N, C-alpha and C positions, 0 to 999 in steps of 0.2 A: 324721238327716243329710237335708238338702233335696236331692231328686233333681234339682232345677232348677239347683243350684249346680254350674256346669260349670268344671273347671279346664283351662287351656290347657296345651299347644297343643290346639286343637280346631276342628272345623268344624261349624257349625250348617247342616245341609242344609235349605235353605228352598225348599220346592217351589213356593211361590206359592198354596197352597191354605189353606183355613180352619184345618186341624188344625195345619199347621206354623206358621201365624201365631199361633195360640193358644199354641203351644209356645214361640215366640220371645219373646212378651210375658212368659210365666212365667219364662223364663231371665233376661230382662232385669230383672224384678222382684227376682229372687234376687241380682242383681249380676253384670254381665258382666266376667269376669276377663281378665287380659292374655292376649294370643295366642289369643283365641277370636274367630273369623271367621265372618261370616254370608255365606254364598255361594249365589247363585241362578244356575243354569245354564239358559239359554234355548235351546230346540231350534229355534225359529223357527215352531213349530206351536202355541205357547201362544196362548190366546184373548187378545184385546186387554183383556178384563176382568181377566185374570190379571196382565198386565203393569201395569196401572193399580193393582191391589192391592198388588203388590210395592212399587211406588213409594210408595203411601199408608202401608204399614207402616213403611218406612224413615223417612219424614217424621213420622208420628204417634208412633212408638215412639223417635225420636231416636237411631236406630242406622244406621251405614253398611252397606249391603248391596251386595256386589260381584257385578256382573252378568257372566257369563261365557258365551262361546260357542266351540264347537269349530270348528276351521277344517280344510279339506281337507288332510290330511297323512297320510303313512304312517309317520311316525316314532313313537318311544316315549321319553318321554311325548308325547302328541298336541299339536299346535299349538293354542293358544287365543288368543282376543282378549278384552280387558276392554272392555265396552261399557256402556251406560246406557239409561234409558228411551227416549231419543230415538233412539239408534243401534241399538237391538235389532232383530234380523232379525224380520220379520213374514210372510214368503213362504215359510217352510220351508227356507231356504237351508242352515242347518247340517245339518238331517236329511237333505235331498236329497244334499248332498255326502258324508254318511256311506254313504248307500245306493249311490252310485256307487262309493265306495271298496270297498265290500263286495261289490258285484255280486249281492246277494241281499237279500231282505226279512226283517225281524224277524217272528216269529210267536209264538203263545202259549206255545211250548216254548222257543224261543231268542229272548229279548226283549233283544237287544243294544242297542237303542235307548237305554234308560235307562243301561246300563252305559257305553256309549261317549259319549253326549251330556252325561251328568250326572256320573256317578261318576268316570270317568277324567278328565273336564275339571277337576273339583274337585281331584282328586289332582295334576294337572299344575300347578294354581295353587299348591298348598301346597309341592310339590317345588321349584318354581322360586324360592320363598322360603326355601329352605334347611331346611324341616322334614323330619326323617327318620321320625318317628313321631307320631301324634296320635290324638285321639279323634273319632270321626264320630257326631254326634248327629242321630238320625232321629226322625221323628214317628209312631211306631207307638203305638197307644193300648192300654188295658188290655182293651178289648172287641174286640181283634183277636188272640186267644190263639194262634191257629195260625200267624200270621205272626210274632208275638213269639217263639213257641217255635222257629220255624225260624231266626230270626236268632240266638237264643241258642245253638242247637246247631250253627251253622255254623262249621266250621274254615276259617280263612283264612290265606293266606300274605302278606296285605296289610300296609300300613304303619300301619294303624289299628285300634283297638278300637272296637266299636260301643256306643253309649249310647242307651237308649230312656226318657228321663225321664218321658214321658207314662205309659207302661206302669208304671214303677216307682211313680209317684205315684197309680196307679189311675184316671187320667183316662179318661173315655169320650166317645162321640160327642155325648151330651147336654150334657156340660160344654162342649164346643166350641160347640155351637149356642147355648147360654145365654150364653156369653161375648160372641159376636158380636151378639147381640141388644141388648146393652147399649153397644155401641160406636157411635161417630159415623159409622163407614163400615163396609162389608162387601164381600166378594167378590160381584160382581153376576152369579153364575151360579146356575142352578137345580140341584136335587140330582141330576138325571139327566145334567147336563152334566159337563164336567171341563176341566182346564187344557189338555190336548191336545185340539184342536178336534173330532177325529173318531176317537179312539183305537180301534185294532183289537181291544183287549182288551174293550171293550164289546160286549155281546150285540146281536143283530139288532134287537130292539125298541127299545133305547136309541139305537142309531144311527139307526134309522128315525125315532124322534122328532126327533132333532136335525137330520136331513136335511129334515124337514118344515119346520122353522123356518129353517134355513140351508142350502138346496140348493147354494149356491155353495162350500161347504166340501168338497164331493165331489171337485172337480176335481183338486186336488193328490194325494189318495190314489189316485184312479183313474189318474192319469198314471204314478204309481210302478208300479202293477200292470200297466199297458199295457207299460211297458218290460220287465218280466219275461216277460209273455206272448209278446213278440216273440222271446224267447229260449227260449220253451217251458219256463219256470220257474214255480214256484208263487207266488201272491200272498201277502198277509198272513195269509190263513186259507183252509184247505181245507174247513173244516166249515161255512162260511156263504157266502152269495152275495157276489160281488165288489161293490166300491163302485159301480161303474157300474150293476150290476144292482139294487142297492138304490135308487138314484136313479130308475131307470126304474120300479120297482115303485111307488114313492111317487108319481110323476107319473101313472101309470096309474089307481091306486086311489083317489087323493085323500087327504085327511087321515084317519088312523086315531085320532088323539088330540085331546083338547080342547086349546085354546090354554092353559089354566091348569092342567089336571089330568093327571097321569101317575101311575099306581099302580105303585110299584116293589116292593110286597110280594111278588109272585110271581116277581120276576125272579132271575136267577142271581147268585151272588156276583160282585161287580164290584170289581176291584182299584183302580179310579179313583173310588170313592165318596168323597164330601166333597172332590172336586175335587183329589185329590192325585195326583201322579205325581213321586216323588222318588228319592232314593238308597236305597230299600229295595224296588224292584221285584223280584219274585222271578224272578230271571234265572238261567239255567243257565250264563251266561258270567261267569266271575269276572274283575273288573277286572285288567288287566295292570299 
C-alpha cells in the first residue's frame, strides 16, 4: 500500500517548510483524493521566505492551499479568518492576540502557540465545514524516531487520527534535501533558520546567529517579554537570557559567526530543524 495515498476526509498540515513541502508533493503524486484539504496556518511570525514558499508550492504543484489565521476570540472553536499571500499577517498579529488572550507566554514545557495558532485553527476550519472526524497528515520523517513514537503512543480524545506517511515510507532528511535540489524553487532559508523568525525553542547559539543577521527580529519577542516582566511573570524561557539581553550581547561582542558558515553539529536537538513548525509540535496542551 502506498503510504502517500491519503483517503479523505483528511487535513494535510502544511507548515511551509521543506519537509512538509516534500510530503505534499509525494501525496499529490499518489493522487489527491476527495475531501483531502491542504491547510497552512499563519501565526504572523512566519518569515517572508516561508510565505513565498507556500505560495510557490501551491502554484508549482497545482494544488489549492487554504491560508488560515486565528483571530482574537475566547470562543470554542476559536474564530478564524481565511486569508491569502497578500492578506497574510506579517507583524505577529495572530500570535500577539493569542498572548493577550492567555496573559502568559508559551515556553519549552507549555508550547501552546502551535496548539492554538495551528492545530485548533485547522480544526475550526474543518468543523465549520461539517466534518466530524478526519485524518491529520503530519510531516514527521523516519529519522525522527522519538517524535514518531511519541505521536503513535499518544492517546487522544480529538476528532482525528494522525497519519505520518513520511515515517511509514522511510523518508529521511537526506531525501528531502535531494528532492529540493532538483526543483526549480526552494525555501530561501538556511539550515539554522526556521519558519518562525526567532522561535524560543531554538538554543542560544542559533538565536544569536539569527540576531546577528536580523537584529530587527528581536523587537516583537522582546515586547512580549517586557509585557510579562511588568506583571512580574516569566518570559519565554527561564534557562536562557531574554531576547533583549541576547541582542545587547551581540551588539557588544560583535559577530561570533561567519556570514556563510555555522556549524550545527554540536548544537542541541532543535524541534525547528528543516524549517518546520507544524501540527506536530510536542505540546503538553491538547487541542480542545
